[in-house]
TIZA-643325 format. One record per residue (C-alpha): x negated, y, z. Coordinates in pm, 1 decimal, decimal comma. Layout:
N
+----------+----------+----------+
:       c1 :       c2 :       c3 :
+----------+----------+----------+
:        X :        Y :        Z :
...
+----------+----------+----------+
This chain:
78
+----------+----------+----------+
:       c1 :       c2 :       c3 :
+----------+----------+----------+
:     -7,1 :      7,7 :      0,4 :
:   -286,9 :    250,5 :     86,0 :
:   -445,5 :    214,3 :   -262,5 :
:   -112,6 :    268,3 :   -440,4 :
:    -65,6 :    595,5 :   -187,0 :
:   -398,2 :    719,0 :   -266,7 :
:   -389,1 :    669,5 :   -645,3 :
:    -25,8 :    810,9 :   -655,3 :
:    -90,2 :   1136,2 :   -456,9 :
:   -424,8 :   1204,7 :   -636,0 :
:   -238,2 :   1258,6 :   -951,2 :
:   -273,5 :   1650,4 :   -989,9 :
:     51,2 :   1687,0 :  -1200,9 :
:    262,7 :   1543,3 :   -933,1 :
:    112,9 :   1760,2 :   -665,2 :
:    188,4 :   2069,9 :   -854,3 :
:    543,4 :   1954,2 :   -927,9 :
:    631,7 :   1823,1 :   -591,0 :
:    532,3 :   1902,1 :   -225,4 :
:    370,1 :   1671,3 :    -30,7 :
:    674,3 :   1577,9 :    215,0 :
:    858,4 :   1496,5 :    -90,8 :
:    612,2 :   1275,7 :   -244,4 :
:    559,9 :   1094,0 :     89,0 :
:    920,8 :   1056,4 :    147,8 :
:    962,2 :    907,2 :   -200,9 :
:    704,3 :    664,4 :   -141,1 :
:    829,3 :    602,2 :    225,6 :
:    497,9 :    653,4 :    369,9 :
:    378,9 :    823,8 :    693,6 :
:    211,3 :   1149,5 :    664,5 :
:    -71,2 :   1018,9 :    881,4 :
:   -132,2 :    758,4 :    613,1 :
:   -195,4 :   1005,1 :    344,8 :
:   -441,1 :   1197,0 :    559,8 :
:   -629,1 :    859,4 :    662,3 :
:   -668,8 :    740,8 :    307,3 :
:   -802,5 :   1114,3 :    208,2 :
:  -1071,4 :   1091,9 :    477,0 :
:  -1131,1 :    714,6 :    407,8 :
:  -1213,4 :    808,3 :     45,3 :
:  -1468,2 :   1086,1 :    129,6 :
:  -1644,6 :    887,1 :    397,1 :
:  -1976,5 :    710,6 :    310,9 :
:  -2030,3 :    347,8 :    389,2 :
:  -2312,0 :    365,0 :    648,6 :
:  -2391,2 :    -19,7 :    621,5 :
:  -2401,0 :    -17,6 :    218,5 :
:  -2764,1 :   -132,2 :    210,0 :
:  -2721,9 :   -375,5 :    494,0 :
:  -2434,6 :   -533,8 :    292,2 :
:  -2624,7 :   -555,7 :    -33,2 :
:  -2907,1 :   -740,5 :    167,7 :
:  -2649,1 :   -982,3 :    289,1 :
:  -2496,6 :  -1047,1 :    -30,0 :
:  -2837,0 :  -1083,4 :   -206,8 :
:  -2939,3 :  -1347,0 :     52,9 :
:  -2624,8 :  -1528,2 :     42,0 :
:  -2617,1 :  -1553,0 :   -358,1 :
:  -2999,8 :  -1637,2 :   -363,1 :
:  -2924,0 :  -1951,5 :   -153,4 :
:  -2624,7 :  -2079,5 :   -369,4 :
:  -2382,1 :  -1936,6 :   -150,6 :
:  -2465,5 :  -2197,2 :    122,3 :
:  -2605,0 :  -1973,4 :    407,0 :
:  -2384,8 :  -1902,3 :    713,2 :
:  -2422,9 :  -1619,9 :    955,3 :
:  -2708,4 :  -1768,7 :   1155,7 :
:  -2923,1 :  -1834,3 :    830,3 :
:  -2832,2 :  -1483,9 :    698,0 :
:  -2906,8 :  -1336,4 :   1038,2 :
:  -3262,2 :  -1530,8 :   1056,0 :
:  -3353,6 :  -1413,9 :    694,3 :
:  -3263,9 :  -1043,4 :    782,0 :
:  -3498,8 :  -1055,5 :   1099,2 :
:  -3756,2 :  -1223,8 :    874,3 :
:  -3739,5 :   -943,1 :    623,7 :
:  -3784,6 :   -670,2 :    894,4 :
+----------+----------+----------+
């Protein structure tokens, strides 16, 4: 639902034609969800690099490593 909300409300034409309360009532969505989605889109992922390392380790080992082996591999890298 939040992805639909974000995509629907980013459409500039709808914003110019309708007010925010009208759009939210048409989508049957609370105002807080709209503002939450706005801040979530702007926020950077602080763990992006760590997630990429985990993904690389997992895929390099034929998707067979669990969290213990991945954790050990991450500690070994540092």
